[in-house]
C-alpha positions in Angstrom: -0.1 0.0 0.0 1.3 3.5 -1.0 2.0 6.2 1.6 -0.3 9.1 1.7 2.5 11.4 0.7 2.7 9.6 -2.7 0.7 12.0 -4.8 1.1 9.7 -7.8 -1.0 7.1 -6.1 -3.1 9.6 -4.2 -3.3 12.8 -6.3 -4.1 16.0 -4.6 -7.5 17.7 -5.2 -9.5 20.6 -4.0 -12.2 18.9 -1.9 -15.9 19.3 -2.5 -18.6 19.1 0.2 -19.5 15.4 -0.6 -15.9 14.1 -0.7 -14.8 11.5 1.9 -11.8 11.6 4.2 -10.3 8.8 6.1 -9.9 9.1 9.8 -9.2 7.0 12.9 -12.0 6.8 15.5 -10.3 6.8 18.9 -13.6 6.1 20.6 -13.9 2.8 18.6 -10.6 1.0 19.2 -8.9 3.1 16.5 -11.1 1.8 13.8 -10.6 3.3 10.4 -13.7 5.2 9.2 -14.8 7.8 6.7 -16.4 11.3 7.0 -17.5 13.8 4.5 -16.1 17.3 4.2 -19.4 18.7 5.1 -19.1 16.8 8.5 -16.0 18.7 9.3 -17.6 22.0 8.3 -20.4 21.2 10.9 -17.7 20.1 13.5 -15.9 23.4 13.2 -19.2 25.2 13.2 -19.4 26.6 9.6 -21.7 25.4 7.0 -22.1 26.3 3.3 -25.3 26.7 1.4 -25.4 27.0 -2.3 -28.8 27.7 -4.0 -29.8 28.4 -7.6 -32.5 31.0 -8.0 -34.2 30.7 -11.4 -35.5 33.8 -13.3 -39.1 33.0 -12.1 -38.0 33.5 -8.5 -35.7 36.3 -9.2 -38.7 38.4 -10.6 -40.5 38.1 -7.3 -37.7 38.8 -4.8 -39.4 41.9 -3.3 -43.0 40.6 -3.1 -42.0 37.0 -2.4 -38.4 36.8 -0.9 -36.6 33.6 -1.3 -36.2 31.6 1.9 -32.7 30.2 1.8 -32.5 28.6 5.2 -34.7 28.4 8.3 -33.5 27.9 11.9 -35.5 26.0 14.6 -36.8 27.6 17.7 -33.8 28.4 20.0 -31.4 28.5 17.0 -30.0 31.6 15.4 -28.4 31.9 11.9 -25.2 33.8 11.7 -24.3 34.5 8.1 -20.6 34.9 7.7 -20.2 35.9 4.0 -22.0 35.5 0.7 -21.1 35.6 -3.0 -23.6 35.7 -5.8 -23.2 34.9 -9.5 -25.6 36.2 -12.1 -25.7 34.0 -15.1 -26.9 36.0 -18.1 -28.9 34.3 -20.9 -30.4 36.4 -23.6 -32.3 39.3 -21.6 -31.3 41.2 -18.6 -33.1 41.7 -15.3 -33.9 45.3 -14.2 -33.4 45.9 -10.5 -34.4 49.4 -9.1 -32.6 49.0 -5.8 -30.4 46.8 -3.7 -30.5 42.9 -3.3 -30.3 41.9 0.4 -29.7 38.8 2.5 -31.7 39.3 5.6 -32.8 37.5 8.7 -36.5 38.1 8.3 -38.4 40.7 6.4 -37.6 43.9 8.4 -35.0 46.3 7.0 -33.4 46.3 10.4 -32.4 42.7 9.9 -30.5 43.0 6.6 -27.2 41.2 7.1 -25.7 41.8 3.6 -26.5 44.1 0.8 -25.4 44.4 -2.9 -26.0 47.3 -5.5 -28.2 45.0 -7.8 -29.2 48.0 -10.1 -25.6 48.6 -11.0 -24.4 45.0 -11.1 -27.2 42.9 -12.6 -29.0 45.1 -15.0 -26.5 44.4 -17.8 -25.9 41.8 -20.5 -23.0 40.0 -19.0 -22.3 37.4 -16.3 -21.4 39.0 -12.9 -19.9 37.4 -9.8 -19.8 39.7 -6.7 -19.6 39.5 -3.0 -22.2 41.1 -0.6 -21.2 44.0 1.7 -22.2 44.3 5.3 -24.5 47.3 5.9 -23.3 50.0 8.1 -26.3 49.8 10.5 -26.7 47.1 13.2 -29.2 44.4 12.9 -31.1 42.2 15.4 -33.0 38.9 15.3 -36.7 39.5 14.4 -37.6 36.8 17.0 -35.6 36.8 20.3 -36.6 33.1 20.6 -34.8 32.2 17.4 -36.2 30.3 14.4 -35.7 33.2 12.0 -35.3 32.5 8.2 -32.4 33.6 6.1 -33.9 35.4 3.0 -32.8 36.8 -0.4 -34.9 39.8 -1.1 -35.0 42.7 -3.5 -35.2 46.2 -2.0 -38.2 48.5 -2.9 -39.6 46.7 -6.0 -39.7 43.4 -7.7 -37.0 43.2 -10.5 -38.5 43.1 -14.1 -37.1 41.3 -17.1 -37.4 38.0 -18.9 -39.5 35.3 -17.3 -37.4 32.3 -18.3 -33.9 33.5 -18.9 -30.9 33.9 -16.6 -30.5 32.9 -13.0 -28.5 33.5 -9.8 -26.3 31.1 -7.9 -25.7 32.2 -4.3 -23.1 30.8 -1.9 -23.4 31.6 1.7 -21.2 30.5 4.7 -23.0 30.5 8.0 -23.2 29.2 11.5 -26.1 28.0 13.6 -25.9 29.3 17.1 -27.8 27.6 20.0 -28.0 29.1 23.5 
């Protein structure tokens, strides 16, 4: 059997969430077991959510914000960072305002914001990160159980009904008190 340092037998890769790792379970007589990369994310307290938002949902992001994640009672979502990719097809969206990631519907709960009107109204693919707003925020429900939402500010975007989409990637933690 080759040694792990032998990168010809065991080539280096950039891991994905569903890749497996080998480990020794010290609580089970040092038995060799596997675990997924996502299990380590959970162990270290950081998880990653990736969601594709089709054009039909993008067009309703003000009137019907997209629920990305929901916490249970007694749990609090702490979004750490977010990146969004606009995949342009043959027609552009028209945003009037910002695009937000928020913990509930109140403007006081916006966690991240991005100038959608200047980034996504064009005829090109765009990848951008969200910025933290200058104001403080608070959980809408002190008992926890809030939802993490993707929502447009002010008005629903307009544009083609079946073209283009967004892919959003968010790193977050779930806090339990």
